[in-house]
C-alpha positions as a printed NumPy array, in Angstrom:
array([[214.441, 117.589, 258.85 ],
       [217.656, 117.842, 260.857],
       [216.994, 114.494, 262.516],
       [216.522, 112.756, 259.12 ],
       [219.751, 114.297, 257.803],
       [221.597, 113.144, 260.914],
       [220.231, 109.622, 260.57 ],
       [221.314, 109.456, 256.92 ],
       [224.828, 110.659, 257.824],
       [225.088, 108.039, 260.56 ],
       [223.941, 105.345, 258.134],
       [226.449, 106.461, 255.49 ],
       [229.306, 106.452, 258.039],
       [228.364, 102.983, 259.228],
       [228.234, 101.718, 255.624],
       [231.637, 103.243, 254.897],
       [233.159, 101.685, 257.982],
       [231.734,  98.267, 257.107],
       [234.466,  95.812, 255.973],
       [234.605,  95.113, 252.274],
       [234.171,  91.414, 252.737],
       [230.839,  91.971, 254.581],
       [229.14 ,  93.56 , 251.561],
       [226.11 ,  91.634, 250.307],
       [227.151,  89.061, 247.711],
       [230.849,  89.026, 248.668],
       [230.459,  85.757, 250.57 ],
       [228.64 ,  84.137, 247.647],
       [231.372,  85.276, 245.255],
       [234.038,  83.753, 247.531],
       [232.092,  80.501, 247.699],
       [231.785,  80.369, 243.924],
       [235.51 ,  81.043, 243.485],
       [236.365,  78.37 , 246.036],
       [234.1  ,  75.849, 244.293],
       [235.609,  76.723, 240.909],
       [239.154,  76.257, 242.197],
       [238.221,  72.963, 243.848],
       [236.736,  71.619, 240.592],
       [239.799,  72.745, 238.618],
       [242.189,  71.143, 241.116],
       [240.284,  67.839, 241.006],
       [240.183,  67.917, 237.204],
       [243.928,  68.657, 237.068],
       [244.699,  65.728, 239.361],
       [242.573,  63.412, 237.226],
       [244.416,  64.534, 234.095],
       [247.865,  64.189, 235.675],
       [247.177,  60.813, 237.313],
       [247.657,  58.62 , 234.168],
       [251.011,  60.293, 233.469],
       [252.18 ,  59.8  , 237.072],
       [250.939,  56.205, 236.991],
       [252.87 ,  55.596, 233.76 ],
       [256.079,  56.903, 235.351],
       [255.632,  54.723, 238.432],
       [254.795,  51.555, 236.492],
       [257.72 ,  52.083, 234.096],
       [259.945,  51.653, 237.163],
       [258.157,  48.515, 238.389],
       [258.286,  44.836, 237.455],
       [255.86 ,  43.134, 235.087],
       [254.338,  41.209, 238.   ],
       [253.651,  44.434, 239.88 ],
       [252.028,  46.055, 236.837],
       [249.698,  43.088, 236.262],
       [248.96 ,  42.426, 239.933],
       [245.39 ,  42.525, 241.28 ],
       [244.793,  44.746, 243.179],
       [247.208,  47.065, 241.356],
       [250.451,  48.12 , 242.97 ],
       [250.428,  51.815, 243.844],
       [254.107,  52.142, 244.745],
       [256.564,  49.683, 243.174],
       [258.955,  49.776, 246.133],
       [262.304,  49.128, 244.457],
       [262.645,  51.39 , 241.42 ],
       [263.909,  49.54 , 238.346],
       [265.617,  52.216, 236.268],
       [267.138,  49.484, 234.148],
       [263.808,  49.263, 232.308],
       [264.813,  52.373, 230.378],
       [268.163,  50.816, 229.467],
       [266.366,  47.693, 228.204],
       [264.499,  49.875, 225.692],
       [267.752,  50.491, 223.828],
       [268.455,  46.75 , 223.886],
       [265.073,  45.794, 222.427],
       [264.706,  48.644, 219.905],
       [266.981,  50.624, 217.575],
       [265.687,  53.593, 219.518],
       [268.089,  56.251, 218.257],
       [267.475,  55.269, 214.61 ],
       [263.723,  55.405, 215.138],
       [264.03 ,  58.723, 216.943],
       [265.908,  60.159, 213.978],
       [263.248,  58.871, 211.566],
       [260.474,  60.401, 213.689],
       [262.229,  63.778, 213.829],
       [262.971,  63.778, 210.094],
       [259.424,  62.792, 209.114],
       [257.905,  65.355, 211.488],
       [260.119,  68.178, 210.188],
       [259.412,  67.324, 206.527],
       [255.665,  67.113, 207.065],
       [255.498,  70.281, 209.14 ],
       [257.554,  72.379, 206.713],
       [255.615,  70.97 , 203.761],
       [252.226,  71.736, 205.253],
       [253.227,  75.222, 206.387],
       [254.422,  76.06 , 202.876],
       [251.872,  74.268, 200.689],
       [248.782,  74.828, 202.835],
       [249.546,  78.514, 203.319],
       [250.06 ,  79.004, 199.579],
       [246.884,  77.096, 198.718],
       [244.915,  78.912, 201.424],
       [246.071,  82.291, 200.13 ],
       [245.164,  81.35 , 196.546],
       [241.65 ,  80.27 , 197.524],
       [241.157,  83.356, 199.712],
       [242.718,  86.16 , 197.672],
       [243.141,  85.122, 194.045],
       [240.569,  84.889, 191.271],
       [240.879,  81.961, 188.861],
       [238.452,  79.702, 186.978],
       [236.54 ,  77.097, 188.985],
       [237.99 ,  78.375, 192.256],
       [234.896,  77.485, 194.292],
       [234.579,  74.093, 192.622],
       [238.219,  73.19 , 193.288],
       [237.92 ,  74.35 , 196.901],
       [234.776,  72.242, 197.311],
       [236.726,  69.222, 196.04 ],
       [239.482,  69.95 , 198.564],
       [236.909,  70.086, 201.356],
       [235.378,  66.847, 200.095],
       [238.658,  65.135, 200.998],
       [237.79 ,  65.755, 204.654],
       [234.684,  63.601, 204.237],
       [236.659,  60.526, 203.11 ],
       [238.283,  58.297, 205.767],
       [242.071,  58.318, 205.401],
       [242.134,  54.504, 205.317],
       [240.618,  54.678, 201.825],
       [243.825,  56.221, 200.492],
       [246.163,  53.59 , 201.939],
       [246.202,  51.273, 198.923],
       [246.748,  53.915, 196.193],
       [249.306,  55.708, 198.364],
       [251.171,  52.446, 198.911],
       [251.179,  51.704, 195.188],
       [252.542,  55.172, 194.401],
       [255.27 ,  54.929, 197.045],
       [256.149,  51.434, 195.888],
       [256.374,  52.611, 192.283],
       [258.721,  55.408, 193.319],
       [260.93 ,  52.949, 195.197],
       [260.347,  54.724, 198.512],
       [259.461,  51.756, 200.699],
       [261.408,  51.739, 203.978],
       [262.537,  55.331, 203.426],
       [261.896,  58.601, 205.192],
       [260.537,  60.093, 201.96 ],
       [257.958,  57.322, 201.638],
       [256.742,  57.817, 205.202],
       [256.621,  61.626, 205.   ],
       [255.272,  62.139, 201.465],
       [251.512,  61.642, 202.076],
       [251.558,  64.076, 205.007],
       [253.154,  67.149, 203.401],
       [249.711,  68.493, 202.421],
       [246.329,  68.433, 204.121],
       [242.861,  69.625, 203.22 ],
       [242.267,  70.745, 206.794],
       [245.407,  72.9  , 206.792],
       [244.335,  74.504, 203.505],
       [240.89 ,  75.259, 204.878],
       [242.267,  76.714, 208.107],
       [244.78 ,  78.956, 206.345],
       [242.126,  80.114, 203.861],
       [239.859,  81.154, 206.722],
       [242.738,  83.015, 208.351],
       [243.688,  84.905, 205.172],
       [240.037,  85.864, 204.672],
       [240.134,  87.556, 208.083],
       [243.059,  89.821, 207.187],
       [242.208,  93.364, 205.951],
       [242.057,  93.858, 202.178],
       [243.673,  97.287, 202.445],
       [247.095,  95.763, 203.129],
       [247.079,  93.719, 199.919],
       [245.712,  96.639, 197.901],
       [248.433,  98.956, 199.212],
       [251.111,  96.411, 198.281],
       [249.677,  96.004, 194.775],
       [249.632,  99.783, 194.314],
       [253.358,  99.714, 195.081],
       [253.851,  97.25 , 192.237],
       [253.927,  93.96 , 194.149],
       [252.654,  90.826, 192.435],
       [250.585,  88.102, 194.086],
       [253.586,  86.146, 195.339],
       [255.22 ,  89.269, 196.81 ],
       [251.957,  90.208, 198.53 ],
       [251.711,  86.684, 199.939],
       [255.349,  86.333, 201.011],
       [256.108,  89.824, 202.297],
       [252.741,  91.094, 203.55 ],
       [250.252,  88.329, 204.295],
       [252.492,  85.492, 205.479],
       [254.149,  87.513, 208.301],
       [250.666,  88.413, 209.55 ],
       [249.643,  84.751, 209.498],
       [251.996,  83.653, 212.306],
       [249.149,  82.652, 214.689],
       [247.601,  80.484, 211.985],
       [250.958,  78.986, 211.048],
       [251.673,  78.234, 214.716],
       [248.349,  76.44 , 215.106],
       [248.909,  74.43 , 211.921],
       [252.457,  73.548, 213.   ],
       [251.26 ,  72.299, 216.401],
       [248.556,  70.129, 214.847],
       [250.943,  68.736, 212.229],
       [253.728,  67.948, 214.714],
       [251.384,  66.06 , 217.03 ],
       [249.709,  64.159, 214.172],
       [253.027,  63.228, 212.564],
       [254.736,  62.196, 215.807],
       [251.816,  59.955, 216.784],
       [251.143,  58.544, 213.306],
       [251.001,  54.758, 213.498],
       [249.07 ,  53.133, 210.642],
       [250.836,  54.498, 207.541],
       [254.438,  54.066, 208.836],
       [253.561,  50.56 , 209.986],
       [252.479,  49.699, 206.418],
       [255.219,  51.377, 204.401],
       [258.179,  50.598, 206.711],
       [258.929,  46.959, 207.485],
       [262.559,  47.463, 208.52 ],
       [262.756,  48.268, 212.234],
       [265.67 ,  50.647, 211.671],
       [263.545,  52.716, 209.266],
       [260.445,  52.931, 211.458],
       [259.391,  55.96 , 213.481],
       [258.977,  55.561, 217.211],
       [255.216,  54.949, 217.28 ],
       [255.189,  51.806, 215.087],
       [258.53 ,  50.749, 216.539],
       [257.084,  50.659, 220.041],
       [253.998,  48.874, 218.72 ],
       [256.185,  46.026, 217.464],
       [257.323,  45.304, 221.026],
       [253.941,  43.712, 221.778],
       [254.46 ,  41.084, 219.068],
       [257.924,  40.016, 220.212],
       [256.702,  38.154, 223.287],
       [253.699,  36.034, 224.179],
       [253.273,  38.096, 227.367],
       [253.964,  41.804, 226.801],
       [256.584,  43.432, 228.995],
       [254.457,  46.337, 230.206],
       [257.204,  48.216, 232.105],
       [259.317,  48.107, 228.942],
       [256.412,  49.464, 226.878],
       [255.748,  52.233, 229.392],
       [259.426,  53.2  , 229.552],
       [259.65 ,  53.289, 225.753],
       [256.51 ,  55.432, 225.59 ],
       [257.987,  57.894, 228.079],
       [261.205,  58.139, 226.073],
       [259.19 ,  58.689, 222.885],
       [257.115,  61.336, 224.617],
       [260.121,  63.247, 225.95 ],
       [261.086,  65.204, 222.777],
       [257.553,  66.531, 222.298],
       [257.283,  67.359, 226.001],
       [260.589,  69.253, 225.935],
       [259.453,  71.115, 222.8  ],
       [256.226,  72.072, 224.567],
       [258.096,  73.383, 227.617],
       [260.387,  75.472, 225.407],
       [257.553,  76.881, 223.283],
       [254.749,  76.881, 225.83 ],
       [253.434,  80.372, 225.15 ],
       [253.403,  79.914, 221.372],
       [251.712,  76.528, 221.739],
       [248.972,  77.959, 223.965],
       [248.446,  80.946, 221.66 ],
       [248.23 ,  78.666, 218.645],
       [245.74 ,  76.305, 220.282],
       [243.657,  79.254, 221.51 ],
       [243.64 ,  80.673, 217.991],
       [242.589,  77.396, 216.433],
       [239.837,  77.011, 219.04 ],
       [238.479,  80.5  , 218.41 ],
       [238.484,  80.005, 214.648]])
């Protein structure tokens, strides 16, 4: 008996003195972590490579961009390509149009989609389910189908080549209404009931109670709307024929039709300049952007 107790004590002391890293499974865990980090690093490099390539080729010549095999390093850096953008495009005018259209669309969708989502989620009115089904049916129709009637409406209002004409069709979206409805359905009913017991009407409940709690949903909707509006190409290209009244996306697209052989460094430099405001906005609001995208992914 004493010998078995002594052997167990010796075994326990040897196990306690064993290094942590030598425990069974610790090596496999380290290998898995190393493999995971290696895959993530490779994936990150693959995602960053097109952006780095765009920066390098925007500082090259057209011959270097179109050379075969491709030029990895342009040698002499041609920063004048960025100055040529302002010579070929009314860049500042188009930047202002892009900012104005994006702000109008984003504010419009945050206001209208949140109000519509709250009404479908919290209010009782005739044919509520039928109307909501019709709103969802809009998601099944390609947006190109609406181009002709939208153009006729904007033309009738005299809004061609105006910021209002470009922004008007994007101030409301069926997807934004659906997303905000789902978010309001997830909020507790007790908060609205307590506000109504205090004498608040539906608008007061929406504005003072529910809307402040909907900040994650509003952030996600704002991110989606800003990106969609900033990158919108087809509708502005149809409704705006004056280059000074175009947003940046269709303005840059017109550069390809000005020459028989496109000036690729000029196009890449213009794309980088157009990308800069959104990139700066992302860097300033990185945490809110990530939280909003994570929320929209979970929902």
